[in-house]
TORVEX-639782 format. One record per residue: residue number from 1; residue in one letter; x negated, y negated, z of N, C-alpha, C in turn. Coordinates in steps of 0.1 Angstrom, whole numbers, always signed. Last residue first. Layout:
N
+-----+------+-------+--------+-------+--------+---------+-------+-------+--------+-------+
!  nr ! rest ! neast ! nnorth !   nup ! caeast ! canorth !  caup ! ceast ! cnorth !   cup !
+-----+------+-------+--------+-------+--------+---------+-------+-------+--------+-------+
! NUM !    A !     X !      Y !     Z !      X !       Y !     Z !     X !      Y !     Z !
...
+-----+------+-------+--------+-------+--------+---------+-------+-------+--------+-------+
***
This chain:
66
+-----+------+-------+--------+-------+--------+---------+-------+-------+--------+-------+
!  nr ! rest ! neast ! nnorth !   nup ! caeast ! canorth !  caup ! ceast ! cnorth !   cup !
+-----+------+-------+--------+-------+--------+---------+-------+-------+--------+-------+
!  66 !    G ! -1228 !  -1453 !  +441 !  -1219 !   -1465 !  +438 ! -1225 !  -1473 !  +428 !
!  65 !    Q ! -1247 !  -1434 !  +446 !  -1235 !   -1430 !  +439 ! -1227 !  -1442 !  +434 !
!  64 !    S ! -1267 !  -1448 !  +460 !  -1270 !   -1443 !  +447 ! -1258 !  -1438 !  +439 !
!  63 !    A ! -1254 !  -1453 !  +484 !  -1258 !   -1464 !  +475 ! -1261 !  -1459 !  +461 !
!  62 !    N ! -1251 !  -1428 !  +495 !  -1239 !   -1436 !  +491 ! -1242 !  -1447 !  +482 !
!  61 !    S ! -1277 !  -1422 !  +500 !  -1269 !   -1413 !  +491 ! -1257 !  -1420 !  +487 !
!  60 !    S ! -1285 !  -1441 !  +519 !  -1291 !   -1441 !  +505 ! -1284 !  -1433 !  +496 !
!  59 !    S ! -1257 !  -1456 !  +537 !  -1268 !   -1446 !  +535 ! -1273 !  -1446 !  +521 !
!  58 !    R ! -1254 !  -1490 !  +545 !  -1249 !   -1478 !  +537 ! -1261 !  -1468 !  +536 !
!  57 !    F ! -1257 !  -1500 !  +579 !  -1261 !   -1500 !  +565 ! -1255 !  -1488 !  +558 !
!  56 !    R ! -1250 !  -1521 !  +606 !  -1247 !   -1509 !  +599 ! -1251 !  -1511 !  +584 !
!  55 !    R ! -1262 !  -1531 !  +637 !  -1262 !   -1534 !  +622 ! -1260 !  -1521 !  +615 !
!  54 !    K ! -1252 !  -1543 !  +668 !  -1254 !   -1531 !  +659 ! -1253 !  -1536 !  +645 !
!  53 !    E ! -1266 !  -1560 !  +695 !  -1260 !   -1561 !  +682 ! -1263 !  -1548 !  +674 !
!  52 !    T ! -1262 !  -1569 !  +727 !  -1266 !   -1558 !  +719 ! -1259 !  -1558 !  +706 !
!  51 !    R ! -1271 !  -1592 !  +751 !  -1264 !   -1591 !  +738 ! -1270 !  -1579 !  +730 !
!  50 !    D ! -1266 !  -1601 !  +784 !  -1273 !   -1592 !  +775 ! -1264 !  -1591 !  +762 !
!  49 !    I ! -1272 !  -1624 !  +809 !  -1263 !   -1621 !  +797 ! -1271 !  -1613 !  +788 !
!  48 !    Q ! -1273 !  -1629 !  +844 !  -1279 !   -1624 !  +832 ! -1268 !  -1621 !  +821 !
!  47 !    V ! -1260 !  -1642 !  +864 !  -1274 !   -1641 !  +865 ! -1281 !  -1636 !  +852 !
!  46 !    V ! -1233 !  -1660 !  +875 !  -1238 !   -1653 !  +863 ! -1253 !  -1653 !  +864 !
!  45 !    A ! -1222 !  -1655 !  +909 !  -1228 !   -1663 !  +899 ! -1234 !  -1654 !  +887 !
!  44 !    G ! -1212 !  -1639 !  +929 !  -1203 !   -1648 !  +923 ! -1209 !  -1657 !  +912 !
!  43 !    D ! -1234 !  -1622 !  +935 !  -1229 !   -1631 !  +945 ! -1221 !  -1642 !  +939 !
!  42 !    H ! -1240 !  -1617 !  +902 !  -1245 !   -1614 !  +916 ! -1240 !  -1625 !  +925 !
!  41 !    I ! -1232 !  -1604 !  +871 !  -1229 !   -1614 !  +881 ! -1233 !  -1609 !  +895 !
!  40 !    V ! -1238 !  -1600 !  +837 !  -1242 !   -1595 !  +850 ! -1240 !  -1607 !  +860 !
!  39 !    I ! -1222 !  -1592 !  +808 !  -1225 !   -1603 !  +817 ! -1227 !  -1597 !  +831 !
!  38 !    T ! -1228 !  -1581 !  +776 !  -1227 !   -1577 !  +790 ! -1231 !  -1589 !  +799 !
!  37 !    V ! -1215 !  -1577 !  +745 !  -1221 !   -1587 !  +754 ! -1218 !  -1583 !  +768 !
!  36 !    Q ! -1220 !  -1556 !  +716 !  -1214 !   -1559 !  +729 ! -1222 !  -1570 !  +736 !
!  35 !    G ! -1211 !  -1549 !  +682 !  -1220 !   -1548 !  +694 ! -1212 !  -1551 !  +707 !
!  34 !    Y ! -1206 !  -1566 !  +653 !  -1205 !   -1553 !  +659 ! -1215 !  -1552 !  +671 !
!  33 !    R ! -1208 !  -1594 !  +651 !  -1197 !   -1586 !  +643 ! -1195 !  -1573 !  +649 !
!  32 !    L ! -1216 !  -1625 !  +663 !  -1216 !   -1610 !  +666 ! -1205 !  -1603 !  +659 !
!  31 !    G ! -1214 !  -1652 !  +661 !  -1219 !   -1644 !  +649 ! -1220 !  -1629 !  +652 !
!  30 !    D ! -1214 !  -1657 !  +695 !  -1215 !   -1664 !  +682 ! -1221 !  -1655 !  +671 !
!  29 !    L ! -1218 !  -1646 !  +720 !  -1208 !   -1641 !  +711 ! -1208 !  -1646 !  +697 !
!  28 !    A ! -1238 !  -1662 !  +730 !  -1241 !   -1648 !  +729 ! -1231 !  -1641 !  +719 !
!  27 !    Q ! -1224 !  -1686 !  +731 !  -1236 !   -1685 !  +723 ! -1239 !  -1671 !  +720 !
!  26 !    R ! -1205 !  -1680 !  +751 !  -1201 !   -1684 !  +737 ! -1212 !  -1682 !  +727 !
!  25 !    I ! -1222 !  -1678 !  +773 !  -1214 !   -1666 !  +768 ! -1210 !  -1668 !  +754 !
!  24 !    Q ! -1231 !  -1704 !  +775 !  -1241 !   -1693 !  +772 ! -1234 !  -1681 !  +767 !
!  23 !    D ! -1208 !  -1717 !  +781 !  -1215 !   -1721 !  +769 ! -1225 !  -1710 !  +765 !
!  22 !    L ! -1202 !  -1706 !  +806 !  -1193 !   -1704 !  +794 ! -1200 !  -1707 !  +781 !
!  21 !    D ! -1223 !  -1717 !  +821 !  -1222 !   -1702 !  +819 ! -1213 !  -1699 !  +807 !
!  20 !    F ! -1218 !  -1744 !  +819 !  -1230 !   -1739 !  +814 ! -1229 !  -1724 !  +811 !
!  19 !    Q ! -1193 !  -1745 !  +833 !  -1193 !   -1749 !  +819 ! -1206 !  -1744 !  +812 !
!  18 !    V ! -1202 !  -1737 !  +858 !  -1192 !   -1729 !  +851 ! -1192 !  -1732 !  +836 !
!  17 !    E ! -1218 !  -1759 !  +864 !  -1224 !   -1745 !  +864 ! -1215 !  -1736 !  +856 !
!  16 !    R ! -1200 !  -1780 !  +864 !  -1211 !   -1780 !  +855 ! -1217 !  -1766 !  +853 !
!  15 !    E ! -1184 !  -1772 !  +886 !  -1178 !   -1774 !  +873 ! -1189 !  -1773 !  +862 !
!  14 !    L ! -1202 !  -1774 !  +907 !  -1196 !   -1761 !  +903 ! -1190 !  -1761 !  +889 !
!  13 !    R ! -1206 !  -1801 !  +907 !  -1218 !   -1792 !  +904 ! -1212 !  -1779 !  +900 !
!  12 !    A ! -1181 !  -1810 !  +914 !  -1186 !   -1814 !  +902 ! -1198 !  -1805 !  +898 !
!  11 !    H ! -1179 !  -1799 !  +940 !  -1169 !   -1795 !  +930 ! -1175 !  -1798 !  +916 !
!  10 !    N ! -1199 !  -1812 !  +954 !  -1200 !   -1797 !  +952 ! -1191 !  -1793 !  +941 !
!   9 !    D ! -1189 !  -1838 !  +952 !  -1202 !   -1835 !  +946 ! -1203 !  -1820 !  +944 !
!   8 !    P ! -1165 !  -1836 !  +967 !  -1164 !   -1838 !  +953 ! -1177 !  -1835 !  +946 !
!   7 !    N ! -1167 !  -1809 !  +991 !  -1167 !   -1823 !  +987 ! -1167 !  -1824 !  +972 !
!   6 !    E ! -1163 !  -1781 !  +994 !  -1160 !   -1790 ! +1005 ! -1160 !  -1805 ! +1001 !
!   5 !    V ! -1149 !  -1753 !  +981 !  -1156 !   -1765 !  +977 ! -1153 !  -1775 !  +987 !
!   4 !    H ! -1154 !  -1718 !  +988 !  -1147 !   -1730 !  +990 ! -1156 !  -1742 !  +985 !
!   3 !    D ! -1170 !  -1696 !  +983 !  -1156 !   -1695 !  +980 ! -1148 !  -1708 !  +981 !
!   2 !    K ! -1201 !  -1704 !  +967 !  -1193 !   -1703 !  +978 ! -1178 !  -1702 !  +974 !
!   1 !    M ! -1223 !  -1686 !  +946 !  -1213 !   -1696 !  +947 ! -1205 !  -1694 !  +960 !
+-----+------+-------+--------+-------+--------+---------+-------+-------+--------+-------+
***
């Protein structure tokens, strides 16, 4: 992305790109209880979103005691 917006068409395109990126980030966060979301940016643009989810289970010794 450029640092400046020269005309309304470029501004509208930039707005759509930012909205798309935000929607993708929201989707990655949706329902995440434990974990992380990593956003990779190159040259001012989002190029990758990684979601790592951790799932925690009770150990079998704890389950048999309860």
